[in-house]
C-alpha positions in Angstrom: -25.6 23.9 42.1 -27.7 26.3 40.2 -27.3 30.3 40.6 -28.4 33.2 38.9 -28.3 36.9 39.2 -30.9 38.1 41.6 -34.4 38.5 41.0 -37.6 39.9 42.5 -40.6 37.1 43.4 -42.8 38.3 41.1 -40.3 36.2 38.6 -41.8 33.3 40.2 -44.7 31.5 37.7 -46.9 29.5 40.0 -48.9 26.3 37.6 -51.5 24.0 38.7 -52.4 20.6 36.6 -54.6 17.8 38.0 -53.5 14.2 38.5 -55.1 11.1 37.1 -52.6 8.6 39.3 -52.2 10.5 43.0 -48.4 11.3 43.4 -47.4 11.0 39.7 -46.2 14.3 39.2 -48.2 16.2 35.8 -47.5 19.3 33.3 -49.7 22.5 34.4 -53.2 23.0 33.0 -53.3 26.1 34.3 -50.8 29.5 35.1 -52.2 31.2 38.3 -51.6 35.0 38.3 -50.7 35.6 42.2 -50.3 38.5 44.6 -49.6 36.1 47.7 -46.8 33.1 47.6 -45.7 31.3 50.4 -45.2 28.0 48.9 -41.8 26.2 49.3 -40.1 23.0 50.9 -40.5 22.1 54.5 -38.6 19.1 56.4 -38.8 17.9 59.8 -35.4 17.7 61.6 -34.7 15.2 64.7 -31.7 15.9 66.7 -29.4 13.8 68.6 -29.4 14.4 72.2 -27.4 11.3 73.2 -24.7 12.3 76.0 -21.3 12.0 75.1 -19.7 13.2 78.3 -19.7 17.0 77.5 -22.2 19.5 78.3 -23.4 20.3 74.5 -26.9 19.0 74.3 -26.8 18.1 70.1 -24.0 15.9 68.7 -26.2 15.3 65.6 -29.0 15.6 63.4 -31.2 13.8 60.7 -34.0 14.7 58.0 -37.0 12.5 58.5 -40.1 13.9 56.9 -40.1 16.3 53.6 -42.8 18.2 51.7 -43.9 21.2 50.9 -46.4 23.8 51.9 -47.6 27.5 51.7 -50.7 30.1 51.2 -50.8 31.1 47.3 -53.6 33.8 47.0 -54.5 35.8 44.1 -57.6 37.4 42.3 -60.5 34.9 41.2 -60.0 34.1 37.7 -62.7 32.4 35.6 -61.1 29.2 34.7 -58.1 29.1 37.1 -60.7 29.1 40.3 -61.7 25.8 39.2 -58.7 24.0 39.8 -58.8 25.3 43.1 -62.5 24.3 43.6 -61.9 20.9 42.4 -59.0 20.6 45.1 -60.9 21.4 47.8 -64.2 19.6 46.7 -63.0 17.1 45.3 -65.5 16.3 42.6 -67.0 17.9 39.7 -69.6 17.3 36.8 -70.0 19.0 33.8 -73.0 19.8 31.6 -74.0 20.5 27.9 -72.9 24.0 27.1 -75.4 26.8 26.3 -73.9 29.7 24.4 -70.1 28.7 24.7 -70.1 28.2 28.2 -70.4 25.0 30.4 -71.8 24.9 33.7 -69.2 23.0 36.2 -71.0 21.6 39.2 -68.5 20.8 42.1 -69.5 18.5 45.3 -67.7 17.1 48.4 -66.1 14.2 47.5 -67.0 11.5 50.8 -63.2 10.2 50.8 -61.0 10.7 52.9 -59.0 10.1 49.6 -58.3 13.5 47.1 -58.2 14.4 44.6 -54.5 15.7 43.9 -52.9 18.2 42.4 -49.6 18.8 40.9 -48.1 22.6 41.7 -45.5 23.5 39.6 -43.2 26.6 40.6 -40.5 27.7 37.9 -38.1 31.1 38.5 -34.7 32.2 36.9 -32.8 30.0 39.5 -35.3 26.6 39.0 -38.1 24.9 38.7 -40.0 22.0 40.3 -43.0 20.3 40.4 -44.9 19.3 43.6 -47.1 15.8 43.8 -50.0 14.5 45.8 -50.6 18.5 46.2 -54.4 18.7 48.7 -55.6 21.9 49.3 -56.9 22.4 53.2 -58.9 26.0 53.1 -60.0 27.8 50.2 -60.9 31.3 51.1 -63.2 33.9 48.9 -63.1 37.6 49.8 -65.2 40.3 48.2 -64.9 43.6 49.6 -66.0 47.1 48.3 -63.9 49.0 45.7 -61.6 45.9 45.2 -61.0 42.6 43.4 -62.4 39.2 44.7 -59.7 37.7 45.7 -59.0 33.5 46.9 -56.4 32.1 49.3 -55.7 28.7 49.5 -53.2 27.0 52.2 -51.9 23.8 50.3 -49.5 20.7 51.2 -47.8 18.7 48.9 -44.6 16.2 48.4 -41.4 18.1 47.8 -40.7 19.3 44.6 -39.0 17.5 41.7 -36.9 19.0 39.0 -38.5 20.1 35.7 -39.0 22.3 32.9 -41.4 24.6 32.8 -43.1 26.9 30.2 -45.6 30.0 31.7 -48.2 30.2 29.3 -51.3 32.4 30.2 -55.1 32.1 28.7 -57.1 34.8 28.8 -59.9 35.0 31.8 -62.7 36.9 33.3 -61.8 38.8 36.4 -63.9 40.1 38.6 -64.7 43.1 41.2 -67.0 43.7 43.8 -69.2 45.3 41.6 -69.7 41.4 40.4 -70.9 40.5 43.5 -74.4 39.7 44.9 -75.2 38.1 48.1 -78.8 37.4 48.7 -80.7 35.4 51.8 -84.3 33.7 51.2 -86.6 31.1 53.3 -85.7 28.5 50.8 -83.4 28.0 47.3 -86.4 28.5 45.5 -86.9 31.9 46.8 -83.3 32.9 45.7 -83.7 34.1 42.5 -86.6 36.8 43.4 -85.1 38.0 46.8 -83.5 41.5 46.7 -79.4 41.6 47.0 -78.4 42.0 50.0 -76.7 45.2 51.0 -73.3 44.2 52.0 -69.8 46.1 51.9 -68.1 43.2 52.5 -68.3 39.0 52.3 -66.0 36.3 53.2 -66.5 32.6 52.3 -63.9 29.6 53.8 -64.0 26.1 52.9 -61.8 23.9 55.0 -60.9 20.4 54.9 -57.5 19.8 56.7 -55.3 16.9 55.5 -52.9 14.8 57.8 -49.4 13.5 56.5 -49.0 9.6 56.4 -45.3 8.5 55.9 -45.1 4.9 55.4 -42.1 3.4 57.2 -38.9 3.5 54.5 -39.7 6.7 52.7 -39.3 10.4 54.1 -40.7 12.3 50.9 -43.5 10.6 49.8 -46.6 11.8 52.3 -50.1 10.5 52.0 -52.1 13.4 52.5 -55.2 11.9 54.0 -58.5 14.2 54.1 -60.6 14.9 57.3 -64.0 16.7 58.1 -65.8 19.1 55.7 -67.0 22.6 56.7 -68.5 26.0 55.0 -68.8 28.9 56.7 -68.2 32.9 56.7 -69.3 36.8 57.2 -70.9 39.4 55.6 -71.1 42.9 56.4 -74.3 45.5 57.1 -75.9 48.6 57.9 -78.4 47.5 60.2 -81.8 49.1 59.5 -84.0 46.4 60.8 -84.0 43.7 63.4 -84.3 40.6 61.5 -80.9 39.7 61.3 -80.8 39.7 65.3 -84.1 37.6 65.2 -83.3 35.1 62.8 -79.8 34.6 65.2 -81.6 34.1 68.6 -84.1 31.6 66.8 -81.4 29.8 64.8 -83.5 30.3 61.8 -82.5 28.6 58.9 -82.1 30.5 55.9 -80.5 29.6 51.8 -78.3 32.0 50.6 -76.3 32.5 47.8 -73.4 34.3 46.7 -73.0 34.8 43.0 -69.7 36.8 41.4 -70.6 37.2 37.6 -68.8 39.1 34.9 -70.7 39.0 31.4 -71.4 35.2 30.6 -69.1 34.1 33.4 -70.2 33.2 36.8 -69.4 31.4 39.7 -71.8 31.1 42.0 -72.1 29.3 45.7 -75.7 27.9 46.9 -75.7 26.8 50.4 -79.6 25.3 51.8 -79.2 25.6 55.2 -77.1 28.4 56.6 -77.5 30.0 60.4 -75.8 32.4 61.9 -73.5 32.0 64.7 -72.4 35.2 65.5 -73.5 39.2 65.2 -71.8 42.0 66.2 -72.5 45.4 66.0 -70.5 48.3 65.9 -70.7 50.9 68.3 -69.0 54.5 67.0 -71.3 57.3 68.3 -69.8 58.9 65.1 -70.5 56.3 62.3 -73.3 54.4 60.7 -74.1 51.1 63.1 -73.1 48.1 61.3 -73.2 44.4 61.9 -70.8 41.7 60.9 -72.6 38.5 60.5 -70.8 35.4 60.5 -73.0 32.2 59.3 -72.0 28.5 59.0 -73.4 26.1 56.0 -74.8 23.2 57.6 -75.4 20.0 55.9 -78.9 20.0 54.6 -79.9 16.1 53.9 -82.7 17.4 51.8 -80.5 19.0 49.7 -77.7 16.2 50.2 -75.0 19.1 50.8 -73.9 22.0 52.5 -72.7 24.3 49.5 -72.6 23.7 46.3 -70.1 26.1 43.5 -71.1 25.9 40.1 -68.7 27.9 37.8 -70.0 28.7 34.1 -67.2 29.3 31.5 -65.7 28.5 28.4 -63.7 25.8 29.3 -64.5 22.5 28.3 -64.0 20.1 31.3 -61.6 19.7 34.4 -60.1 16.6 33.8 -56.8 15.1 34.6 -53.8 16.0 32.3 
């Protein structure tokens, strides 16, 4: 049994690596600067309720499923976010560098078999690697006066003991001043479109997974992917009727969310966005605002619902 002196939570390091073979753990290729960390081992226990001539309900129990699960969140960084995007979307194509900056375009894998990661955890008490890690969601939030943050719900296999050395690379980070939201009639019009005067934008991407446990094992689940969707919301001061008109008519818009710090950036582009909800504030003494909830629909002509392009100095996102 490992023992140590008491320690605070920030002593735990979280690393991410891309697996070449699903379920075969790899060393971390990136260490995350986390702000929230709920990732830990889990079990499913069944109870033996067989009657034994007494009133006590349970006389035994057994663990039948083991896995790891939890939400990890922190600031969006120019390289680390790429590992989470690959885990979420499943496919990436990297173009030629320009001025030392590589464009990484992520696309949705149509396979139910995920592109898997290894999540490494290390603390003064223990180090473990969790293989077959998949992302159930990816949420990016930007709010006036704050850091651009990301949060992701992750599932993986139970951790195996490992030896880790935490090592961070220099990366760009992003604040609210680096974020520009644009809307246009089509993607061709996004470049010239004015920035939307929003105080908050949130993008949520989801693709849930289900664990499959073959008979004969309790600790080697395979996580199969379900349907993909991207949605979100933004907050604006209500200065015209266009948002309500587009909401009532179910008009399709093109949208881009660009997060840029110097030469490194992350841009999400959706070519068929429709508003699902429109809620106004009604406070008598404050400026009237609207929260616009949007959904990124699959566009047949673009063959996508949303496309992220990450530009940074990293040459590729490939298996370790």
